[in-house]
C-alpha positions in Angstrom: 130.3 114.7 109.5 130.6 113.1 106.2 129.4 109.7 107.9 126.4 111.4 109.8 125.4 113.2 106.1 125.7 110.2 104.5 123.5 108.4 106.9 121.0 111.3 107.1 121.4 111.1 103.2 120.1 107.5 103.0 117.7 108.1 105.2 115.9 110.9 103.4 116.1 108.7 100.2 114.8 106.1 101.8 111.9 107.9 103.5 111.5 109.8 100.2 110.5 106.5 98.2 107.6 105.9 100.7 106.4 108.9 100.8 106.6 108.8 97.1 104.1 105.8 97.3 101.4 108.0 99.1 102.0 111.0 97.0 100.8 109.2 94.1 98.0 108.1 95.8 97.1 111.9 96.8 98.4 112.9 92.9 95.7 110.2 91.1 92.9 111.3 93.4 93.4 115.0 92.7 93.9 114.4 88.9 90.8 111.8 88.4 88.7 113.0 90.6 89.6 117.2 91.0 89.1 115.7 95.1 91.8 117.8 97.6 91.7 114.7 100.2 92.9 116.6 103.1 92.6 112.9 104.9 95.1 111.2 102.3 97.6 111.7 105.3 95.4 109.4 107.5 95.4 106.7 105.0 98.8 106.2 106.1 98.1 106.3 109.6 95.6 103.7 109.0 97.9 101.6 106.9 101.0 101.6 110.0 97.9 100.8 112.9 96.5 97.8 110.7 99.9 97.1 110.6 100.3 96.5 114.2 96.7 94.7 114.7 97.7 92.3 111.8 101.3 91.9 113.8 99.7 91.3 117.2 96.8 88.5 115.8 99.3 86.7 113.8 102.6 87.3 114.8 103.9 87.7 111.5 105.1 91.2 110.0 104.6 90.0 106.3 101.3 89.4 106.0 100.3 93.0 106.3 102.1 93.5 103.1 99.2 91.3 101.5 96.4 92.2 104.3 95.9 96.2 104.5 96.4 97.4 101.0 93.2 95.1 100.2 91.9 96.6 103.2 93.3 100.3 102.1 91.2 99.3 98.6 88.1 98.2 100.1 88.1 101.3 102.9 88.9 103.8 99.9 86.2 102.0 97.7 83.1 102.5 100.5 84.9 106.3 100.7 84.4 107.3 97.5 81.1 105.6 97.4 79.4 107.0 100.2 81.3 110.5 101.0 83.4 111.5 97.9 80.3 110.8 94.9 78.1 112.8 96.7 80.5 116.1 96.7 82.7 115.0 93.9 81.9 118.5 91.0 82.2 120.8 94.3 85.9 121.2 95.4 85.5 123.3 98.2 82.9 120.7 99.7 85.5 118.4 99.1 88.1 120.0 101.4 85.3 120.4 104.1 84.4 116.9 103.7 87.9 115.2 103.9 88.8 116.9 106.6 85.9 116.0 108.6 86.9 112.4 107.4 90.6 112.8 109.2 88.8 113.6 112.0 87.0 111.1 112.1 89.8 108.6 111.3 91.7 109.9 113.6 89.3 109.6 116.6 88.4 106.2 115.8 91.8 105.1 115.5 92.1 106.6 119.1 89.0 105.5 120.4 89.8 101.8 119.2 94.0 101.5 119.6 94.6 104.5 121.8 96.7 107.8 122.3 99.7 106.0 123.1 102.4 105.8 120.6 103.8 102.4 120.0 106.6 101.2 118.0 107.1 97.7 115.6 110.4 96.1 115.6 112.1 95.8 112.2 111.3 91.9 111.3 114.7 91.7 109.6 117.9 93.2 112.5 121.0 94.3 111.8 123.1 96.4 109.4 125.4 96.0 106.7 128.2 97.7 105.7 127.3 100.5 102.9 130.2 103.5 102.1 131.3 102.8 105.1 129.0 103.1 107.6 126.5 100.2 109.1 123.2 100.5 107.8 120.4 99.2 109.0 118.9 96.1 106.7 115.3 96.9 106.5 115.8 100.4 105.4 117.8 98.6 102.4 114.7 96.2 102.2 112.1 98.9 103.1 114.0 101.1 100.2 113.9 97.9 97.6 109.7 97.1 98.7 108.7 101.1 97.4 110.5 101.0 94.4 109.6 97.6 93.5 105.6 99.2 94.9 106.3 102.4 92.3 107.5 99.6 88.9 104.2 97.9 89.6 102.2 100.9 90.3 103.0 102.3 87.1 103.1 99.4 84.7 99.6 98.8 86.3 98.6 102.6 84.4 100.8 101.7 81.1 99.7 98.1 80.1 96.3 96.9 82.1 93.0 97.7 80.6 91.7 99.7 84.0 95.6 101.9 83.9 94.6 102.4 80.3 91.1 103.5 81.9 92.4 106.1 84.0 95.1 107.2 81.9 91.9 108.1 79.4 89.3 109.7 82.4 91.8 111.6 83.7 93.1 113.2 80.4 90.0 113.3 78.9 86.8 112.5 81.0 84.0 113.6 78.5 85.5 111.6 75.5 86.4 108.9 77.7 83.1 108.5 78.7 81.8 108.9 75.6 83.5 106.2 74.2 82.1 104.2 76.7 84.9 103.9 79.9 82.6 103.5 82.8 83.8 106.6 84.9 81.8 106.1 88.0 83.6 102.5 88.6 87.1 104.1 87.8 85.9 106.6 90.4 85.7 104.2 92.9 89.0 101.7 91.7 90.6 105.1 92.1 90.2 106.3 95.5 90.8 102.7 96.7 93.9 102.6 95.0 94.7 105.6 96.0 94.0 104.6 99.8 95.8 101.1 99.1 99.2 103.0 98.0 99.1 104.9 101.5 98.3 101.5 103.1 101.2 100.3 101.4 103.6 103.1 102.4 101.9 102.9 105.9 103.2 98.7 106.3 106.7 99.7 104.8 106.9 102.9 106.9 105.4 101.0 110.7 109.0 99.6 112.1 110.8 103.4 110.7 108.6 105.4 112.0 105.8 105.5 115.7 102.6 104.1 115.2 100.1 106.8 116.2 96.3 108.1 115.6 98.1 111.3 114.6 100.9 110.0 112.7 99.5 111.3 109.4 99.1 114.6 110.3 102.9 115.9 109.5 103.1 113.6 106.8 100.1 115.3 104.1 101.6 118.6 103.7 105.0 116.9 102.4 102.8 115.0 100.1 100.8 118.3 98.9 104.3 120.1 98.9 105.5 116.6 96.4 102.5 116.8 94.3 102.9 120.8 93.7 106.4 120.5 92.8 106.0 117.8 90.9 103.3 119.0 89.1 99.4 118.6 89.2 98.6 115.2 87.5 102.3 114.5 86.5 102.9 111.2 88.4 106.5 110.3 87.6 107.1 114.3 88.4 105.5 113.4 91.8 107.6 110.5 92.7 110.8 112.7 91.5 109.3 115.2 93.9 108.6 113.2 96.5 112.6 111.7 96.1 113.9 115.2 95.8 112.7 116.7 99.0 113.3 114.0 101.5 117.1 113.5 100.3 117.3 117.3 100.3 115.7 117.6 104.1 118.0 114.7 105.2 121.2 116.7 103.4 120.4 119.8 105.5 119.6 117.8 109.0 123.0 116.6 109.6 124.3 120.2 109.7 120.9 122.6 110.8 117.7 122.3 112.9 114.8 120.2 111.4 112.7 123.1 111.1 115.3 124.5 108.6 115.1 121.7 106.8 111.3 121.8 106.7 111.5 125.7 105.7 113.9 124.6 103.5 111.7 122.7 100.9 109.1 125.3 101.3 111.1 127.9 100.0 111.8 125.7 97.2 107.5 124.8 96.7 107.4 128.8 96.7 109.9 128.9 94.1 108.7 126.5 92.1 104.9 128.2 92.4 106.2 131.9 91.4 109.1 130.7 88.4 107.5 127.3 87.1 104.1 126.8 88.0 103.3 123.9 86.3 105.9 121.8 88.2 109.5 121.2 88.3 109.4 118.0 86.0 107.6 118.9 83.2 109.3 117.3 80.7 108.7 113.8 82.9 105.8 111.3 81.2 102.9 111.7 82.3 
């Protein structure tokens, strides 16, 4: 029993690190652009599908870690310029527009990729002993890659010129524009980075999950729960909430149905909204 709990807890922790990447992309898009991006889960799905195509074309998995986020960034910039920018000041329209974008992405992938889910074998096979259980090497690598990407993202926000501009626009848009920060360029870069983070999460997760045109549908509510529990606009809080939720669901699934685990996450989110609407991790630096 303890082995099962430990295994599912480790799986939940690693999945939470991957979700943290995707939820961060959702959070910066909402925090900076005031866009409720219903299509964000499909950005992850596009990342998994592009990974499959890179593997088919090159015979190698590793180039996907560079190629897929770059493609995601370009797609995100194009989407922001053509779809999001015209309705940027209308939150209600953003929901409708991104919902339509979600359906378009799903149907395009279904038409090109097909409706049959596919699997990608882990590029590194084998297991190693951890706390008395045999654990997949690739999942450990996935955790390390996710942590590295999270650290790189926060260092980018903290120590680069573009990151400083993004933080300035997020905290006080009018003052930032008055000081000469190119807000429109930052909006495009932010949406592109949000797509790239989700796509990178798709690359990391592709050998763990299935590659499917509906692969982002179940992921989106989880990301929204992480953003809400972590605190709207609180990026470290969002990452911490994603890890907490996935770890919680992993442990609960060791002795209960997965549906019960998801209900537990929803109950936690409801409790946070009622008792601490500013977020569970308000104390974390933004």
